[in-house]
N, C-alpha and C positions, 0 to 999 in steps of 0.2 A: 588745327581746330578739331575738336572731338565731335563726331557725328551724333546726332540725336536719333535714337532708334524708335521707330513706331511699329506697332503690330500690324502686319499685313491684313489681318482679319478685322481691323478696326473699321467701323461703319458709323459715321456721325448721325445718320438718320435713325438707325436702330438704337444708338445710345440715347438720343433725345427722346425717343418713344419710351424707353425703359425709365428714364428719369421722370418723365411726365406721369407714367403709370405709378411709380413708387410715391410720388408727391400727391397723386389723386387718391390712391387706395389705402395708404398707411399714414397713421399719425406718428410724429417723431418719437413718442414714448414706446412705440411698438418695434422700433428698429434696434437691432443688436449688431455690433461690429466685432469681428474676430480677426486675429492675425497670428502669425507664428514668427518667433524670433529665436535665434540660437546663438550660443557663445561657446567657443573653445579657445585654445591658446593662440590660434591664428587670427582671431577676430580683428585685432587692432593692427594687423599688418597692412602697410600701404601697398597699393597696386601700381603707383606711379612714382617717379623720382627724376632728379636731374643728374646730368653727368657732363663731362667735358666732351667736346666734339669728337666724333669717331670712336667713342668708348661706350660700353654698356653701363647703364645705371644698375648697380647691384646693391643688395642689402642682405646682411646675414639674418636669417629668420628661422623660426622653428618649423620643422617639417612633420614633427610628431604631433598629432592632434590631442593626445591624451583624452581627457574626459570632455564630452560634449554635452551641454545642457540645452534643453528646449523649453521655451515658455509659451503657453497658449492662454492668452487673456480673452475675455469676452466683455465688451464695454457697451453701456447704454447711457442714456441721459442721467441715470442715477449714479453712474460711476462704474467701477469694476464689479461685475456681478458674478464672475467665476474666473478662476485661474488655476492652471496646472503647470507645475514645473517638473520635468522628467529628465532623467539621465538618458542620453542618446538622442537619436533623431526621431522625429514624429512620423509615423506611418499613417496611411489612410484609415486603418482600423483603429489606431489610437485616437485619431482626430474624431472619428465617428463616436467612439466611446465617450470622449470628453463632452461632445455636444449632447448626446443622449443622457448621460448621467449627471452633468453639471449645469447645462444651460436650459434644456427643455423642462426638466423637473423643477 
């Protein structure tokens, strides 16, 4: 059986207070949701597999990443309001630049 991992820092009371504050202080049309996703040649590789008893499960796979692409979308109730697709990984500075130049303005 696979273990479910929970963050040690999780606090149900603080989470409930935060959800209540957001629900009380903001209208749904004021909220913007952002996430980061990336894709390279290893994205579709499986992490688990089956094998015969006392043998390792193996799969031939690509070890060379080649080009990695990162997508940064910003979503609201109106749909996608901003998106940036970049070559390589996203850093803190690139993320801040995306928010300042594409989302805030």
